[in-house]
C-alpha atoms as a printed R data frame, in Angstrom:
    type eleno elety resid chain resno      x       y       z
1   ATOM     1    CA   MET     A     1 26.231 -20.293 -13.999
2   ATOM     2    CA   ASN     A     2 28.134 -17.157 -13.030
3   ATOM     3    CA   GLU     A     3 25.449 -14.662 -11.938
4   ATOM     4    CA   THR     A     4 27.835 -11.704 -11.960
5   ATOM     5    CA   LEU     A     5 28.781 -12.405 -15.562
6   ATOM     6    CA   LEU     A     6 25.107 -12.912 -16.423
7   ATOM     7    CA   PHE     A     7 24.245  -9.419 -15.176
8   ATOM     8    CA   SER     A     8 27.215  -8.050 -17.085
9   ATOM     9    CA   LEU     A     9 26.050  -9.856 -20.240
10  ATOM    10    CA   ILE     A    10 22.527  -8.417 -19.924
11  ATOM    11    CA   THR     A    11 23.965  -4.910 -19.559
12  ATOM    12    CA   PHE     A    12 26.344  -5.470 -22.479
13  ATOM    13    CA   ALA     A    13 23.528  -6.803 -24.659
14  ATOM    14    CA   PHE     A    14 21.303  -3.819 -23.890
15  ATOM    15    CA   LEU     A    15 23.975  -1.198 -24.553
16  ATOM    16    CA   THR     A    16 25.018  -2.788 -27.843
17  ATOM    17    CA   THR     A    17 21.532  -3.478 -29.213
18  ATOM    18    CA   ILE     A    18 19.828  -0.197 -28.265
19  ATOM    19    CA   THR     A    19 22.518   1.990 -29.834
20  ATOM    20    CA   PRO     A    20 22.342   2.962 -33.531
21  ATOM    21    CA   GLY     A    21 23.543   0.344 -35.972
22  ATOM    22    CA   PRO     A    22 22.645  -1.136 -39.362
23  ATOM    23    CA   ASN     A    23 19.780  -3.236 -37.997
24  ATOM    24    CA   ASN     A    24 18.174  -0.496 -35.918
25  ATOM    25    CA   LEU     A    25 18.434   2.188 -38.573
26  ATOM    26    CA   MET     A    26 17.070  -0.064 -41.311
27  ATOM    27    CA   VAL     A    27 14.176  -1.245 -39.143
28  ATOM    28    CA   MET     A    28 13.309   2.365 -38.327
29  ATOM    29    CA   SER     A    29 13.429   3.343 -42.007
30  ATOM    30    CA   SER     A    30 11.371   0.296 -42.972
31  ATOM    31    CA   VAL     A    31  8.615   1.286 -40.542
32  ATOM    32    CA   MET     A    32  8.586   4.802 -41.999
33  ATOM    33    CA   LEU     A    33  8.210   3.386 -45.514
34  ATOM    34    CA   PHE     A    34  6.056   0.305 -45.063
35  ATOM    35    CA   GLY     A    35  4.528   0.459 -41.580
36  ATOM    36    CA   VAL     A    36  4.949  -1.674 -38.471
37  ATOM    37    CA   LYS     A    37  3.084  -4.771 -39.650
38  ATOM    38    CA   ARG     A    38  5.099  -5.205 -42.858
39  ATOM    39    CA   THR     A    39  8.360  -4.629 -40.950
40  ATOM    40    CA   LEU     A    40  7.770  -7.407 -38.406
41  ATOM    41    CA   PRO     A    41  9.308 -10.146 -40.630
42  ATOM    42    CA   HIS     A    42 12.412  -7.949 -40.928
43  ATOM    43    CA   MET     A    43 12.651  -7.580 -37.160
44  ATOM    44    CA   PHE     A    44 12.115 -11.280 -36.427
45  ATOM    45    CA   GLY     A    45 14.573 -12.188 -39.181
46  ATOM    46    CA   ILE     A    46 17.210 -10.094 -37.422
47  ATOM    47    CA   GLN     A    47 16.668 -11.971 -34.162
48  ATOM    48    CA   PHE     A    48 16.743 -15.365 -35.857
49  ATOM    49    CA   GLY     A    49 19.820 -14.617 -37.948
50  ATOM    50    CA   PHE     A    50 21.681 -13.105 -35.009
51  ATOM    51    CA   SER     A    51 20.826 -16.131 -32.848
52  ATOM    52    CA   ILE     A    52 22.289 -18.506 -35.445
53  ATOM    53    CA   LEU     A    53 25.340 -16.263 -35.708
54  ATOM    54    CA   MET     A    54 25.716 -16.263 -31.914
55  ATOM    55    CA   ILE     A    55 25.498 -20.057 -31.789
56  ATOM    56    CA   ALA     A    56 28.213 -20.252 -34.439
57  ATOM    57    CA   GLY     A    57 30.319 -17.726 -32.534
58  ATOM    58    CA   VAL     A    58 30.150 -19.612 -29.242
59  ATOM    59    CA   LEU     A    59 30.932 -22.892 -31.010
60  ATOM    60    CA   GLY     A    60 34.073 -21.458 -32.584
61  ATOM    61    CA   LEU     A    61 33.232 -19.260 -35.572
62  ATOM    62    CA   GLY     A    62 36.276 -17.092 -34.896
63  ATOM    63    CA   GLU     A    63 38.622 -20.071 -35.106
64  ATOM    64    CA   LEU     A    64 36.912 -21.293 -38.266
65  ATOM    65    CA   LEU     A    65 37.424 -17.935 -39.999
66  ATOM    66    CA   VAL     A    66 41.135 -18.101 -39.152
67  ATOM    67    CA   TYR     A    67 41.463 -21.352 -41.100
68  ATOM    68    CA   PHE     A    68 39.046 -20.384 -43.894
69  ATOM    69    CA   PRO     A    69 39.383 -16.600 -44.422
70  ATOM    70    CA   TRP     A    70 37.867 -16.922 -47.909
71  ATOM    71    CA   ALA     A    71 34.514 -17.792 -46.296
72  ATOM    72    CA   HIS     A    72 34.351 -14.374 -44.649
73  ATOM    73    CA   LEU     A    73 35.324 -12.652 -47.899
74  ATOM    74    CA   PHE     A    74 32.661 -14.563 -49.801
75  ATOM    75    CA   VAL     A    75 29.968 -13.520 -47.305
76  ATOM    76    CA   GLN     A    76 31.201  -9.903 -47.411
77  ATOM    77    CA   TRP     A    77 31.099  -9.595 -51.192
78  ATOM    78    CA   ALA     A    78 27.858 -11.519 -51.623
79  ATOM    79    CA   GLY     A    79 26.176  -9.392 -48.980
80  ATOM    80    CA   ALA     A    80 27.597  -6.188 -50.470
81  ATOM    81    CA   GLY     A    81 26.345  -7.105 -53.946
82  ATOM    82    CA   TRP     A    82 22.855  -7.860 -52.707
83  ATOM    83    CA   LEU     A    83 22.761  -4.621 -50.684
84  ATOM    84    CA   CYS     A    84 23.845  -2.600 -53.742
85  ATOM    85    CA   TRP     A    85 20.942  -4.058 -55.708
86  ATOM    86    CA   LEU     A    86 18.571  -3.236 -52.834
87  ATOM    87    CA   GLY     A    87 19.910   0.320 -52.528
88  ATOM    88    CA   LEU     A    88 19.433   0.910 -56.241
89  ATOM    89    CA   SER     A    89 15.822  -0.267 -55.974
90  ATOM    90    CA   PHE     A    90 15.152   2.365 -53.294
91  ATOM    91    CA   LEU     A    91 16.771   5.090 -55.421
92  ATOM    92    CA   ARG     A    92 14.755   3.959 -58.431
93  ATOM    93    CA   GLU     A    93 11.570   4.196 -56.403
94  ATOM    94    CA   ALA     A    94 12.481   7.677 -55.102
95  ATOM    95    CA   PHE     A    95 13.106   9.120 -58.575
96  ATOM    96    CA   ARG     A    96 10.076   7.369 -60.023
97  ATOM    97    CA   GLN     A    97  7.925   9.025 -57.357
98  ATOM    98    CA   HIS     A    98  9.546  12.350 -58.146
99  ATOM    99    CA   THR     A    99  8.815  12.142 -61.889
100 ATOM   100    CA   SER     A   100  5.298  10.691 -61.612
101 ATOM   101    CA   GLN     A   101  2.602  13.059 -62.814
102 ATOM   102    CA   GLY     A   102 -1.059  13.562 -61.887
103 ATOM   103    CA   ASN     A   103 -2.976  12.545 -58.845
104 ATOM   104    CA   LYS     A   104 -2.669   8.818 -59.419
105 ATOM   105    CA   ALA     A   105 -0.277   7.292 -56.899
106 ATOM   106    CA   PRO     A   106  2.575   5.379 -58.527
107 ATOM   107    CA   LYS     A   107  2.742   1.655 -58.001
108 ATOM   108    CA   GLN     A   108  5.308   0.854 -55.348
109 ATOM   109    CA   THR     A   109  8.151  -1.359 -56.572
110 ATOM   110    CA   ASN     A   110 10.367  -1.590 -53.496
111 ATOM   111    CA   ARG     A   111  9.460  -3.639 -50.448
112 ATOM   112    CA   PRO     A   112 10.573  -4.365 -46.887
113 ATOM   113    CA   PHE     A   113 13.107  -7.048 -46.109
114 ATOM   114    CA   TYR     A   114 11.876 -10.611 -46.115
115 ATOM   115    CA   PHE     A   115 12.493 -12.733 -43.011
116 ATOM   116    CA   PHE     A   116 15.290 -14.765 -44.600
117 ATOM   117    CA   GLU     A   117 16.965 -11.667 -46.067
118 ATOM   118    CA   ALA     A   118 17.175  -9.986 -42.666
119 ATOM   119    CA   ALA     A   119 18.492 -13.239 -41.184
120 ATOM   120    CA   LEU     A   120 21.197 -13.670 -43.840
121 ATOM   121    CA   PHE     A   121 22.201 -10.011 -43.582
122 ATOM   122    CA   GLN     A   122 23.521 -10.649 -40.046
123 ATOM   123    CA   TRP     A   123 26.398 -12.619 -41.542
124 ATOM   124    CA   ALA     A   124 27.501  -9.525 -43.482
125 ATOM   125    CA   ASN     A   125 26.686  -7.030 -40.725
126 ATOM   126    CA   PRO     A   126 29.984  -5.743 -39.248
127 ATOM   127    CA   LYS     A   127 28.392  -4.740 -35.936
128 ATOM   128    CA   ALA     A   128 26.750  -8.164 -35.516
129 ATOM   129    CA   LEU     A   129 29.977 -10.042 -36.319
130 ATOM   130    CA   ILE     A   130 32.065  -7.948 -33.932
131 ATOM   131    CA   LEU     A   131 29.407  -8.231 -31.227
132 ATOM   132    CA   VAL     A   132 29.170 -12.019 -31.534
133 ATOM   133    CA   LEU     A   133 32.920 -12.621 -31.545
134 ATOM   134    CA   SER     A   134 33.398 -10.228 -28.616
135 ATOM   135    CA   SER     A   135 30.620 -11.826 -26.574
136 ATOM   136    CA   ALA     A   136 31.881 -15.352 -27.232
137 ATOM   137    CA   GLY     A   137 35.297 -14.355 -25.876
138 ATOM   138    CA   LEU     A   138 34.269 -12.096 -23.005
139 ATOM   139    CA   TYR     A   139 31.651 -14.406 -21.500
140 ATOM   140    CA   ILE     A   140 33.256 -17.792 -21.975
141 ATOM   141    CA   ASP     A   141 33.164 -18.314 -18.184
142 ATOM   142    CA   ILE     A   142 29.446 -17.584 -17.795
143 ATOM   143    CA   ALA     A   143 28.848 -21.364 -17.740
144 ATOM   144    CA   ASP     A   144 31.184 -24.348 -17.878
145 ATOM   145    CA   ASP     A   145 28.996 -26.392 -20.205
146 ATOM   146    CA   ILE     A   146 29.147 -25.049 -23.765
147 ATOM   147    CA   SER     A   147 25.503 -25.961 -24.448
148 ATOM   148    CA   VAL     A   148 24.311 -24.043 -21.386
149 ATOM   149    CA   ARG     A   149 26.573 -21.127 -22.282
150 ATOM   150    CA   THR     A   150 25.169 -21.016 -25.813
151 ATOM   151    CA   ILE     A   151 21.548 -21.108 -24.630
152 ATOM   152    CA   ILE     A   152 22.149 -18.353 -22.058
153 ATOM   153    CA   MET     A   153 23.821 -16.024 -24.537
154 ATOM   154    CA   VAL     A   154 21.224 -16.551 -27.260
155 ATOM   155    CA   LEU     A   155 18.301 -16.057 -24.862
156 ATOM   156    CA   VAL     A   156 19.798 -12.913 -23.338
157 ATOM   157    CA   PHE     A   157 20.335 -11.255 -26.713
158 ATOM   158    CA   VAL     A   158 16.881 -12.227 -27.992
159 ATOM   159    CA   LEU     A   159 15.056 -11.112 -24.837
160 ATOM   160    CA   VAL     A   160 16.989  -7.844 -24.796
161 ATOM   161    CA   GLY     A   161 17.078  -7.361 -28.562
162 ATOM   162    CA   LEU     A   162 13.340  -7.626 -29.197
163 ATOM   163    CA   PRO     A   163 12.353  -4.657 -26.958
164 ATOM   164    CA   CYS     A   164 15.231  -2.633 -28.421
165 ATOM   165    CA   SER     A   165 14.022  -3.334 -31.966
166 ATOM   166    CA   PHE     A   166 10.476  -2.393 -30.995
167 ATOM   167    CA   THR     A   167 11.836   0.887 -29.591
168 ATOM   168    CA   TRP     A   168 13.401   1.753 -32.955
169 ATOM   169    CA   MET     A   169 10.228   0.712 -34.752
170 ATOM   170    CA   LEU     A   170  8.240   3.030 -32.489
171 ATOM   171    CA   LEU     A   171 10.684   5.831 -33.254
172 ATOM   172    CA   GLY     A   172 10.180   5.270 -36.978
173 ATOM   173    CA   HIS     A   173  6.403   5.235 -36.536
174 ATOM   174    CA   THR     A   174  6.557   8.512 -34.581
175 ATOM   175    CA   LEU     A   175  8.836  10.222 -37.104
176 ATOM   176    CA   ASN     A   176  6.542   9.140 -39.915
177 ATOM   177    CA   HIS     A   177  3.711  11.184 -38.389
178 ATOM   178    CA   TRP     A   178  5.907  14.248 -37.983
179 ATOM   179    CA   LEU     A   179  7.022  14.367 -41.618
180 ATOM   180    CA   GLY     A   180  4.964  15.963 -44.355
181 ATOM   181    CA   GLU     A   181  2.756  13.594 -46.318
182 ATOM   182    CA   ALA     A   182  3.593  15.004 -49.764
183 ATOM   183    CA   SER     A   183  7.240  14.050 -50.102
184 ATOM   184    CA   HIS     A   184  8.301  12.076 -47.062
185 ATOM   185    CA   GLY     A   185  8.178   8.753 -48.949
186 ATOM   186    CA   ARG     A   186 10.682   9.996 -51.530
187 ATOM   187    CA   VAL     A   187 12.954  11.455 -48.838
188 ATOM   188    CA   ILE     A   188 12.919   8.225 -46.818
189 ATOM   189    CA   ASN     A   189 13.628   6.163 -49.932
190 ATOM   190    CA   ILE     A   190 16.699   8.306 -50.621
191 ATOM   191    CA   ILE     A   191 17.827   8.108 -46.988
192 ATOM   192    CA   MET     A   192 17.343   4.335 -47.026
193 ATOM   193    CA   ALA     A   193 19.384   4.019 -50.232
194 ATOM   194    CA   LEU     A   194 22.217   6.163 -48.845
195 ATOM   195    CA   LEU     A   195 22.177   4.180 -45.610
196 ATOM   196    CA   ILE     A   196 22.461   0.919 -47.530
197 ATOM   197    CA   PHE     A   197 25.323   2.226 -49.690
198 ATOM   198    CA   GLY     A   198 27.037   3.350 -46.479
199 ATOM   199    CA   LEU     A   199 26.685  -0.161 -45.099
200 ATOM   200    CA   VAL     A   200 28.241  -1.547 -48.273
201 ATOM   201    CA   ALA     A   201 31.249   0.717 -47.783
202 ATOM   202    CA   VAL     A   202 31.597  -0.344 -44.141
203 ATOM   203    CA   ILE     A   203 31.315  -4.042 -45.051
204 ATOM   204    CA   LEU     A   204 33.935  -3.885 -47.802
205 ATOM   205    CA   LEU     A   205 36.356  -1.720 -45.808
206 ATOM   206    CA   ASN     A   206 36.003  -3.735 -42.595
């Protein structure tokens, strides 16, 4: 194992997972809407899905996409369609809250990501795909054995990614306390919907 490359990989993983991206922003918004406990499956789904994506990347995902470009397009459009449906559900919830009358709280119809949804989203996440393909190429010499190399890269990103996700969850929890109680749910729903539609645009234009 190349210790110099290992240190470089840890630094690379931290810088790329702590910076704003689809996963971090959606986790933060989810905490603001649903709380930390209900967002945990989303966060763990991200780590699981990214780990599977990393394994695929180290084992030759980039080469596979060269021979089967339709597979990437299928994942892009399927992911974009599902995200559009999710974004519309957040907008629907925001306007339903706005038009509800009286003191009775409206029944909430949107929800946080399920574990498997967050995991599958990694395959349509442009930042995750670029990060995986870049890592697989940059750190090919971190270990001669491909199995060891795969384990090292997956473990590094999980061990670095979990604290980074918790940091964004804490930020969402803190912001939730700063916002006014009367309308912050509606505002966050709208922000979440716009964020999701922005992700759709990035996915389809990438």
